C-alpha positions as CSV (number, residue, x, y, z in Angstrom):
1,X,-23.4,6.7,23.0
2,X,-24.0,3.7,20.9
3,X,-21.4,1.1,21.8
4,X,-21.9,-1.3,18.8
5,X,-19.6,-1.2,15.8
6,X,-20.3,-2.7,12.4
7,X,-17.2,-3.8,10.4
8,X,-17.5,-4.9,6.8
9,X,-14.9,-7.4,5.5
10,X,-13.2,-10.3,7.2
11,X,-9.7,-9.9,5.7
12,X,-6.6,-8.7,7.4
13,X,-7.8,-5.2,8.0
14,X,-11.3,-6.1,9.1
15,X,-10.3,-8.8,11.5
16,X,-7.6,-6.6,13.0
17,X,-10.0,-3.7,13.4
18,X,-12.6,-6.0,15.0
19,X,-10.0,-7.4,17.5
20,X,-8.8,-3.9,18.5
21,X,-12.2,-2.5,19.0
22,X,-13.5,-5.5,21.0
23,X,-10.4,-5.4,23.2
24,X,-11.3,-1.8,24.0
25,X,-14.8,-2.8,25.2
26,X,-16.8,-2.3,22.0
27,X,-19.3,-4.9,20.8
28,X,-18.5,-5.7,17.2
29,X,-20.6,-7.2,14.4
30,X,-18.1,-8.4,11.7
31,X,-19.7,-9.0,8.3
32,X,-18.0,-11.4,5.9
33,X,-19.9,-12.3,2.8
34,X,-18.1,-15.7,2.2
35,X,-19.3,-18.4,1.8
36,X,-22.7,-16.9,1.0
37,X,-21.0,-15.0,-1.8
38,X,-17.6,-16.0,-2.9
39,X,-14.9,-14.1,-4.8
40,X,-12.8,-15.3,-7.7
41,X,-9.6,-15.1,-5.7
42,X,-10.5,-16.9,-2.4
43,X,-10.5,-20.7,-2.0
44,X,-11.5,-21.2,1.6
45,X,-14.1,-19.8,4.0
46,X,-11.6,-18.7,6.6
47,X,-11.1,-15.1,7.7
48,X,-7.8,-13.4,6.8
49,X,-7.1,-15.7,3.9
50,X,-3.9,-14.8,2.1
51,X,-4.8,-15.0,-1.6
52,X,-1.3,-14.2,-3.0
53,X,2.1,-14.8,-1.3
54,X,2.4,-16.4,2.1
55,X,5.1,-13.8,3.0
56,X,4.4,-10.8,5.1
57,X,7.8,-9.3,4.3
58,X,11.0,-8.5,6.2
59,X,11.2,-8.4,10.0
60,X,14.5,-6.6,10.1
61,X,14.1,-3.3,12.1
62,X,16.2,-1.4,9.6
63,X,13.8,-2.2,6.8
64,X,10.5,-0.4,6.4
65,X,8.2,-3.5,6.6
66,X,10.2,-4.6,9.7
67,X,9.7,-1.3,11.4
68,X,6.0,-1.4,10.7
69,X,5.8,-4.9,12.2
70,X,7.6,-3.6,15.3
71,X,5.1,-0.8,15.8
72,X,2.2,-3.2,15.3
73,X,3.7,-5.8,17.8
74,X,3.9,-3.0,20.4
75,X,0.3,-2.1,19.7
76,X,-0.9,-5.6,20.2
77,X,-1.7,-6.7,16.6
78,X,-3.8,-9.9,16.3
79,X,-2.5,-10.5,12.8
80,X,1.2,-10.4,13.8
81,X,0.4,-12.6,16.9
82,X,-1.2,-15.2,14.7
83,X,1.6,-14.9,12.0
84,X,4.3,-15.4,14.6
85,X,2.6,-18.6,15.9
86,X,2.1,-20.1,12.4
87,X,5.5,-19.0,11.0
88,X,7.5,-21.1,8.6
89,X,11.3,-20.7,8.0
90,X,11.9,-17.8,5.6
91,X,15.2,-16.2,6.6
92,X,14.7,-12.6,7.7
93,X,11.1,-12.5,6.4
94,X,7.9,-13.5,8.1
95,X,6.2,-16.2,6.2
96,X,3.3,-18.3,7.4
97,X,1.5,-21.6,6.8
98,X,-1.4,-19.8,5.1
99,X,-4.0,-22.4,6.1
100,X,-3.0,-22.5,9.8
101,X,-2.7,-18.7,9.9
102,X,-6.2,-18.1,8.6
103,X,-7.6,-20.8,10.8
104,X,-6.0,-19.2,13.9
105,X,-7.3,-15.8,13.0
106,X,-10.8,-17.2,12.5
107,X,-10.7,-19.1,15.8
108,X,-9.6,-16.0,17.7
109,X,-12.3,-13.8,16.2
110,X,-15.1,-16.4,16.7
111,X,-14.1,-17.0,20.3
112,X,-14.0,-13.4,21.3
113,X,-16.9,-12.6,23.6
114,X,-17.5,-9.1,22.1
115,X,-17.3,-10.1,18.4
116,X,-20.3,-11.5,16.5
117,X,-19.3,-12.9,13.1
118,X,-22.1,-12.5,10.6
119,X,-21.7,-14.6,7.4
120,X,-23.7,-12.5,5.0
121,X,-23.1,-9.8,2.5
122,X,-23.4,-6.2,3.6
123,X,-24.9,-4.4,0.6
124,X,-24.8,-0.8,1.7
125,X,-22.7,1.7,3.6
126,X,-24.1,1.5,7.2
127,X,-25.8,4.5,8.8
128,X,-24.5,3.5,12.3
129,X,-20.8,3.6,13.4
130,X,-18.8,1.4,11.0
131,X,-15.5,0.5,9.4
132,X,-15.5,-0.5,5.8
133,X,-12.6,-2.9,5.2
134,X,-14.1,-4.8,2.2
135,X,-10.8,-5.1,0.3
136,X,-9.9,-5.1,-3.4
137,X,-12.8,-7.3,-4.4
138,X,-15.6,-5.4,-2.8
139,X,-19.0,-6.7,-4.0
140,X,-20.9,-4.9,-6.7
141,X,-23.8,-3.9,-4.4
142,X,-21.5,-2.4,-1.7
143,X,-19.3,-0.8,-4.4
144,X,-22.4,1.0,-5.8
145,X,-23.3,2.2,-2.3
146,X,-19.8,3.5,-1.6
147,X,-19.8,5.2,-5.0
148,X,-23.1,6.9,-4.2
149,X,-21.7,8.1,-0.9
150,X,-18.3,9.3,-2.2
151,X,-19.1,10.3,-5.7
152,X,-18.1,8.0,-8.6
153,X,-15.1,10.1,-9.6
154,X,-13.4,9.2,-6.3
155,X,-13.8,5.4,-6.6
156,X,-11.3,3.4,-8.7
157,X,-11.9,-0.2,-9.8
158,X,-8.6,-1.2,-11.4
159,X,-5.0,-0.8,-10.3
160,X,-2.4,0.1,-12.9
161,X,0.6,1.2,-10.8
162,X,3.8,2.8,-12.1
163,X,7.1,2.1,-10.4
164,X,8.3,4.5,-7.7
165,X,12.0,5.2,-7.1
166,X,13.9,7.0,-4.4
167,X,15.0,10.4,-5.6
168,X,18.5,10.0,-4.1
169,X,19.1,7.0,-6.4
170,X,18.5,8.9,-9.7
171,X,21.7,9.9,-11.5
172,X,21.3,13.6,-11.9
173,X,24.5,13.8,-14.0
174,X,22.4,12.3,-16.7
175,X,18.8,13.1,-15.8
176,X,17.6,16.7,-15.7
177,X,14.7,18.7,-14.3
178,X,12.3,20.4,-16.7
179,X,8.7,20.5,-17.8
180,X,7.6,20.2,-21.4
181,X,8.1,23.5,-23.2
182,X,9.7,24.8,-20.0
183,X,6.2,25.7,-18.6
184,X,7.0,24.8,-15.1
185,X,3.4,25.6,-14.0
186,X,1.2,23.7,-11.6
187,X,-0.6,21.9,-14.4
188,X,2.6,20.5,-16.0
189,X,4.5,20.0,-12.8
190,X,8.2,19.7,-12.2
191,X,9.6,16.5,-13.7
192,X,12.9,14.7,-13.7
193,X,13.7,13.6,-17.2
194,X,15.9,10.7,-18.3
195,X,17.0,11.2,-22.0
196,X,17.6,8.2,-24.3
197,X,19.5,8.2,-27.5
198,X,18.3,6.1,-30.5
199,X,20.6,3.3,-29.5
200,X,19.6,3.4,-25.8
201,X,15.9,3.4,-26.8
202,X,16.3,0.4,-29.1
203,X,18.1,-1.5,-26.4
204,X,15.4,-0.7,-23.9
205,X,12.6,-1.6,-26.4
206,X,14.2,-5.0,-27.2
207,X,14.7,-5.8,-23.5
208,X,11.1,-4.9,-22.7
209,X,9.8,-7.2,-25.4
210,X,11.9,-10.1,-24.1
211,X,11.1,-9.6,-20.4
212,X,8.9,-12.1,-18.5
213,X,5.4,-10.9,-17.4
214,X,3.2,-12.0,-14.5
215,X,0.3,-14.2,-15.4
216,X,-3.0,-12.6,-14.6
217,X,-5.6,-14.6,-12.8
218,X,-8.6,-15.8,-14.8
219,X,-11.1,-13.2,-13.7
220,X,-8.6,-10.5,-14.5
221,X,-7.7,-11.8,-18.0
222,X,-11.4,-12.3,-18.9
223,X,-12.5,-8.8,-17.8
224,X,-12.7,-6.8,-21.1
225,X,-12.4,-3.5,-19.2
226,X,-9.3,-4.4,-17.3
227,X,-6.7,-2.7,-19.5
228,X,-8.8,0.2,-20.8
229,X,-7.0,3.5,-20.2
230,X,-4.0,1.7,-18.4
231,X,-2.1,-0.1,-21.2
232,X,1.1,-1.6,-19.8
233,X,4.3,-0.4,-21.4
234,X,5.2,-3.9,-22.6
235,X,1.9,-4.0,-24.5
236,X,2.5,-0.6,-26.1
237,X,6.0,-1.8,-27.1
238,X,4.5,-4.7,-29.0
239,X,2.6,-2.3,-31.3
240,X,5.8,-1.2,-33.0
241,X,9.3,-0.1,-32.4
242,X,8.4,3.6,-32.2
243,X,5.1,3.2,-30.2
244,X,6.7,4.1,-26.9
245,X,8.6,7.1,-28.4
246,X,5.2,8.4,-29.6
247,X,3.5,7.5,-26.3
248,X,4.8,7.7,-22.7
249,X,8.4,8.2,-23.8
250,X,7.7,11.1,-26.3
251,X,10.4,13.7,-26.1
252,X,8.5,16.7,-27.5
253,X,9.0,20.0,-25.6
254,X,12.2,18.9,-23.9
255,X,15.8,19.8,-24.5
256,X,18.7,17.8,-23.0
257,X,21.0,20.5,-21.4
258,X,24.0,18.3,-22.0
259,X,23.5,18.3,-25.8
260,X,21.3,21.3,-26.4
261,X,19.0,19.0,-28.5
262,X,15.8,17.1,-28.1
263,X,16.4,13.5,-27.0
264,X,15.3,10.6,-29.2
265,X,13.0,9.5,-26.3
266,X,12.6,10.4,-22.7
267,X,11.3,8.8,-19.5
268,X,9.7,11.3,-17.1
269,X,9.5,11.0,-13.3
270,X,7.0,13.0,-11.3
271,X,7.3,13.9,-7.6
272,X,5.1,11.6,-5.5
273,X,5.3,12.9,-2.0
274,X,5.5,16.3,-0.3
275,X,9.1,16.1,0.8
276,X,10.3,15.2,-2.7
277,X,11.9,11.9,-1.8
278,X,9.8,9.7,-4.0
279,X,9.3,9.9,-7.8
280,X,7.0,7.7,-9.9
281,X,7.8,6.8,-13.5
282,X,5.1,8.5,-15.5
283,X,3.0,6.2,-17.7
284,X,5.0,3.1,-16.9
285,X,2.3,0.8,-15.5
286,X,3.6,-2.6,-16.2
287,X,2.9,-6.3,-15.6
288,X,6.6,-7.4,-15.7
289,X,7.9,-9.6,-13.0
290,X,9.6,-7.6,-10.3
291,X,13.1,-8.9,-11.0
292,X,12.6,-8.2,-14.7
293,X,11.5,-4.6,-13.9
294,X,14.7,-4.1,-11.9
295,X,16.8,-5.4,-14.8
296,X,14.9,-3.6,-17.7
297,X,14.2,-0.2,-16.1
298,X,17.8,0.1,-15.0
299,X,18.7,0.2,-18.7
300,X,17.2,3.7,-18.7
301,X,20.0,6.3,-18.6
302,X,19.9,8.0,-15.1
303,X,18.2,5.0,-13.5
304,X,21.1,2.6,-13.8
305,X,21.3,2.4,-9.9
306,X,17.7,3.2,-9.2
307,X,16.3,2.1,-5.8
308,X,12.7,0.9,-6.4
309,X,10.4,1.5,-3.4
310,X,7.4,0.2,-5.3
311,X,7.3,-1.9,-8.5
312,X,4.7,-1.4,-11.2
313,X,1.8,-3.8,-11.1
314,X,-1.6,-4.4,-12.6
315,X,-4.4,-6.2,-10.8
316,X,-8.0,-5.9,-10.2
317,X,-8.7,-3.6,-7.3
318,X,-11.2,-1.3,-5.7
319,X,-10.0,1.7,-3.8
320,X,-11.1,5.2,-2.9
321,X,-9.3,8.5,-3.5
322,X,-8.3,8.7,0.1
323,X,-6.6,12.2,-0.1
324,X,-10.0,13.6,-1.1
325,X,-12.1,11.5,1.3
326,X,-10.3,10.6,4.5
327,X,-8.6,12.2,7.5
328,X,-5.3,10.6,8.7
329,X,-7.4,9.1,11.5
330,X,-9.0,7.1,8.7
331,X,-12.3,8.8,9.3
332,X,-14.5,9.7,6.3
333,X,-14.5,13.5,5.9
334,X,-18.3,13.6,5.7
335,X,-19.0,11.4,8.7
336,X,-17.0,11.2,11.9
337,X,-18.4,7.7,12.8
338,X,-17.5,6.1,9.4
339,X,-14.0,4.7,8.9
340,X,-12.2,3.0,6.0
341,X,-9.3,0.5,6.4
342,X,-7.2,-1.8,4.4
343,X,-6.6,-1.9,0.7
344,X,-9.7,0.1,-0.1
345,X,-7.9,3.1,1.4
346,X,-5.0,2.8,-1.0
347,X,-2.4,1.0,1.1
348,X,-0.6,-2.0,-0.4
349,X,0.7,-5.1,1.3
350,X,-0.6,-7.5,3.9
351,X,0.9,-5.7,6.9
352,X,-0.1,-2.3,5.6
353,X,-3.7,-3.5,5.4
354,X,-3.6,-4.9,8.9
355,X,-2.0,-1.7,10.2
356,X,-4.8,0.5,8.9
357,X,-7.3,-1.9,10.3
358,X,-5.6,-1.6,13.7
359,X,-5.7,2.2,13.7
360,X,-9.3,2.3,12.4
361,X,-10.3,-0.2,15.2
362,X,-8.6,1.8,17.9
363,X,-10.1,5.1,16.7
364,X,-13.6,3.8,16.2
365,X,-13.5,2.4,19.8
366,X,-12.1,5.7,21.1
367,X,-15.0,7.6,19.4
368,X,-17.6,5.2,20.9
369,X,-16.0,5.5,24.3
370,X,-16.2,9.3,24.2
371,X,-12.5,9.9,23.4
372,X,-11.0,11.7,20.5
373,X,-9.6,9.6,17.6
374,X,-5.8,9.9,17.2
375,X,-3.5,10.6,14.3
376,X,-0.3,8.7,14.5
377,X,2.9,10.7,14.4
378,X,4.3,11.0,10.9
379,X,7.7,10.0,12.2
380,X,6.3,6.5,12.8
381,X,5.8,4.1,9.8
382,X,2.1,3.7,10.6
383,X,1.6,7.4,10.8
384,X,3.7,8.1,7.7
385,X,1.7,5.6,5.7
386,X,-1.7,7.0,6.8
387,X,-0.4,10.5,6.2
388,X,0.6,9.6,2.6
389,X,-2.6,8.0,1.6
390,X,-4.6,11.0,3.0
391,X,-2.3,13.8,1.8
392,X,-0.9,12.6,-1.6
393,X,-1.8,14.6,-4.7
394,X,-5.4,13.5,-5.3
395,X,-5.2,13.9,-9.1
396,X,-2.5,11.2,-9.5
397,X,-3.2,9.1,-6.4
398,X,-2.2,5.5,-6.5
399,X,-1.8,2.9,-3.7
400,X,1.4,2.8,-1.7
401,X,3.1,0.3,0.6
402,X,5.3,1.1,3.7
403,X,8.7,2.5,2.8
404,X,11.3,4.8,4.3
405,X,10.7,7.4,1.6
406,X,7.5,8.3,3.4
407,X,9.2,9.4,6.6
408,X,10.5,12.9,7.3
409,X,14.2,13.1,6.4
410,X,16.9,13.6,9.0
411,X,18.3,17.1,9.3
412,X,21.9,15.8,8.9
413,X,23.6,13.6,6.3
414,X,23.8,9.9,7.1
415,X,24.9,6.9,5.1
416,X,21.9,4.8,4.0
417,X,22.3,2.0,6.5
418,X,22.8,4.5,9.3
419,X,19.8,6.6,8.1
420,X,17.6,3.5,8.1
421,X,18.6,2.6,11.7
422,X,18.0,6.2,12.7
423,X,14.5,6.1,11.1
424,X,13.7,3.0,13.1
425,X,14.9,4.3,16.4
426,X,13.2,7.6,15.9
427,X,9.9,5.9,15.0
428,X,9.8,3.5,18.0
429,X,10.7,6.4,20.3
430,X,7.9,8.5,18.8
431,X,5.4,5.7,19.1
432,X,6.4,5.0,22.7
433,X,5.9,8.6,23.7
434,X,2.7,9.0,21.7
435,X,1.0,6.0,23.1
436,X,2.0,7.0,26.7
437,X,0.6,10.5,26.1
438,X,-2.7,9.2,24.6
439,X,-3.1,6.3,27.0
440,X,-2.9,3.7,24.3
441,X,-1.7,0.2,25.2
442,X,1.8,-0.4,24.0
443,X,4.2,-3.2,24.8
444,X,7.8,-1.8,24.3
445,X,9.4,-5.2,24.9
446,X,7.2,-6.8,22.1
447,X,8.0,-3.9,19.7
448,X,11.7,-4.1,20.3
449,X,12.0,-7.9,20.4
450,X,14.7,-9.4,18.1
451,X,13.3,-10.9,14.9
452,X,14.6,-14.3,16.0
453,X,12.5,-14.1,19.1
454,X,9.4,-13.0,17.2
455,X,9.8,-15.8,14.6
456,X,10.4,-18.8,16.7
457,X,8.0,-21.1,14.9
458,X,5.2,-22.4,17.1
459,X,3.1,-24.3,14.5
460,X,-0.3,-25.2,15.9
461,X,-1.6,-28.7,15.2
462,X,-4.7,-28.8,13.1
């Protein structure tokens, strides 16, 4: 069988995939279009350039990002290895010197004997074994090729994400379950409704108008199509005091069981995962700063103590409808030797991108080595994340980051802190057993290392 693998994209997912496949004996050709063709967001020619924050999130094992990092350390992640060696002080988070980090990743990739770095644009989906990890700013030519392969209706170009809250944090003494006009059918869905009085609505409207927003980058502000069909709630609010009440907060067809009357306005939440632990706020895409979202959205009756697992955001992005197109192994449903990884699959966050690259690299190598690709256990954070993006409701699919709401719930009641520790212990046990059964390299000591051991800064000289 052909033992060469083509990978498109030199970001976190592509470099991680290349490293994993090469370490398993596969010859990799890694295509990165910069500097031949630059993007509006990148400023260097290095691989794995971090274009936003320099933080990769928490390393605490009882936090979802920390658990995902633990799993990846055990699996031998290149990205986490380089991050640990270029770390800067950041408390319980893993933050890096972004230039040293990108330089180190680039050096490791360029020096690997089985990786050839090709500095040119890949303009079409390969017909040979490949991983597409081209990221949120995929070039126009490759985007057109992916669209031709998948069907244009399964390819999205702009991200307008609504916030997601944990179901347990919704105050059901105020909120109520109902569908408009009490239809309760598959088309309308089963919603949680947060009713607002006129006074509560006016307070929310005023707070929304006064809240601080995130400044979009130049290429996002200048794109005339960016906000079409995904108007942020703060923009709607500026059209008039009642604009929201006649838009995403319209109360028609709903009756508050506490009063027997229709509310002045209502905020609806729709179930976002199969087990019903996550709910997204319908129509509430927003560009508010995250701290402002927490403050303003908690003014909504029923959400006063809401736990936000994803904040709303708006940014330019390219991603596929993974539930329609991918298996949890990250294989394209129409071609076993074609994989997708990174943000283009609908995962959010630096570590999530690297994690899907790691799995795609391992599975592509297994396929080329005559083995079956693997599907990670859903009790692990990596498995849960891949399960979500390939099993979410396709009609309303939006990108997702790692969070404990994706994991199967325990069968017994636990306090939140105990439950999170239980999730972590179960995940690491499941990963250890799974890798042993499937003969996948796994370093238990690295996975279970204390954060202080992982983050001892070892800054490389330039």
